[in-house]
N, C-alpha and C positions, 0 to 999 in steps of 0.2 A: 342465270340471272346476275350473279355477282360479276362474272366476266364482262357482261354487257355494260354494267355500271362503271366498272374500271375503265373500259374502252371509251365510254362517253366522257369520263372525267379527264382522261389524257387528251382526248380530242378537244374538249372544252378549254383546256390549258393552252394547247397549241393555237386554237382559234383566238383566245384572249391575247397571247403574245403577238400573233400576227396582226390583230386589230390595233394593238398598242403601237407597233412598228409603223403600220400604215398611217395612224393618226399623227405620229411624230413627224413623218415625212410630209404629210399634208400641212401641218402647222409650220414646218420649216419653209415650205414653198410659199405659203400665204405670207409668212413673215418677210421673206425675201422680196416678194412682189410689193408689199406695203412699204418696206424700207426703200426700195428702188424708186417708188413713186413719190415718197415724201421727202427723201433726201435730195436737196437741190445742189447744183454745182455752187462752189463758193463764189461769192460776189467779188469782183476785182476791187482792190483798195481804191479809195478816193484820193489818197496821197501816198507818195513813196519818197524814200530818201535816196539821194544820189551823191556819191563822192567823186570829186574830180581834183586835178591839180591845175587846171586851166583857170588861173586867177588874173593873169595879165590881159594882154590884148586878145588872147585866145578865148577869153570868157564870152566874147560876142558870138563866136562860132558855137560854143556849147550851149549858150542861151537860145540860139536859133534852133538847135537840135531839140532842146527841151521844149521849146514853144511848139514845134511841129508834133512832138510826141503827145503833148497835152491836147493839142487841137484834134489829133486823130483818135486818142483814147479817152479823153475827158479826165484823165488822172493828173492831178497836180504833182509837181516835182519840187521837193525841198532840196536845194543844192547846197552842198557843203564843200567849199574849196579849201584844199590843203596844199598851198603852194610850196615850191622849193624842190631842188634836187632833180628836176626833170621827171617828177613823178615818184621819186624815192620816198619823200615824206608822206605822200598820200598812200603809197603802197603799204608802209608800215602801220599807218593809222587804220587802213582797211583790214590788214591781217590781224591787228589787235582786236578789232570789232568782231571778226569772224571767230577768233579763238575765245572771245568772251561770250560767244553765243548770241551776239547782237549785230549780225551782218547788215550792211546797207542793202536795200532792195536792188540797187544797181550801182555800178561804179565804173570809172574809167580805168582801162588797162591797155597795155600794149598788146596788139593782136598776136595770137599764137602761143608759143611756149611759156611766156610769162604767166599765163593763166594757171600753169601747173602749181605755182607756189600757193595760190589761193585754194586750189583743189586739195592739195596736200594738207593745208591748214584746217580744212573743213571737217567736221566730225564724220560725215558720211561721204566724203570725197565728191566724185562727179555727181552723185545723186542730189547734192545740195544746190546744183546749178541747173539752169534751164538750157536745154539744147536748142540752138537757134537755126538749125538747118532749114526748117520749114519757113521761118521768117525771112531768111536770106532768099529763098525761092520766091516767096510772096512779093517781096519788094524788088525783084528783078536782079539781084546781085549775082545770082548763079550764071546769068547770061552776060551781064555787063562786066563783071570782074572775077572770072573763075580762078585766075591765078592768085589773086589777092585772097580769095576765100580759102584756097588750098593752103596758103601760108598761115592763115588764121586757124585752120583746123587742127585738132588733136585726135589722131587715129580716126580721121574722117568725120568727127563731130565738131560742130561749130558752137563755141560758147561765147565768142566775141565777134562783133561786127564793126568794121572800120567806119569812122565818121569822116576821116580824111586820110590821105596817104602822103606821107613825107618821109624823108630819109633822116634817120637819127644815127645810123651806123656809119659815120664818116671817120676817116683817119686824118688827124691834123699833124702837120710836120712843123717843127720849130726851125725856121730858115737859118737862124744863127748857128744852131747845132749842126744842121745839115752842111752848111759852109765850113764849119770848123773841122768836121770829120772828112771833108772832101767828097761828100755823097751827092747823089742826084735823086730826084723824085722817082720812087719805084713804080714800075708799071706791071709787075708780076708779083705773085706771092713770094717766089724765090728771092727776088730783089729786095722785097720788104724784109724778109728774114735776114738776109745778108746785111742790110742797112741797120737793122736793129742790133745785130751782133757788134757792128762797128761803133755804135753809139754807147755801148756799155762801158 
């Protein structure tokens, strides 16, 4: 009789442990289902901040982009223009905001590698920025301008989308110095290097 009681006690403890484990699993599943159903996706903001250096005549172009964005999304854009230095002043203002933990929601940047400076300044690097590959596809840029997007990409990820395409990487030559050193306008990299050495 004593053995039977001991066996039943051990069996009862095992059954109790098993029941507790099953109960915990059921509560976890129900909690997960309730949390999933009651937690909604965050609402988009009604207003965002946008930093740009286009304050001169370019402001009409960026205002048109902002107007189209607001018309499509319903999100108002508070534009802050930081003119000067072909974007250098704005870049330092944006970097300061990022480092202070108060980044603008969006900002103007030269497409491609310049984005790295913002990524490096951010506390969580790339994770602090939205990858725009799907947006580029949705608006047709992957078909219309694949080479431009390739230039904008960082390791295949697009964090910047162009609003215009123009050349800022030009070489200017001072004609007076060119004449003084007896040089001619270079047409190859080698000629440019040789001309640079002559001008020193």
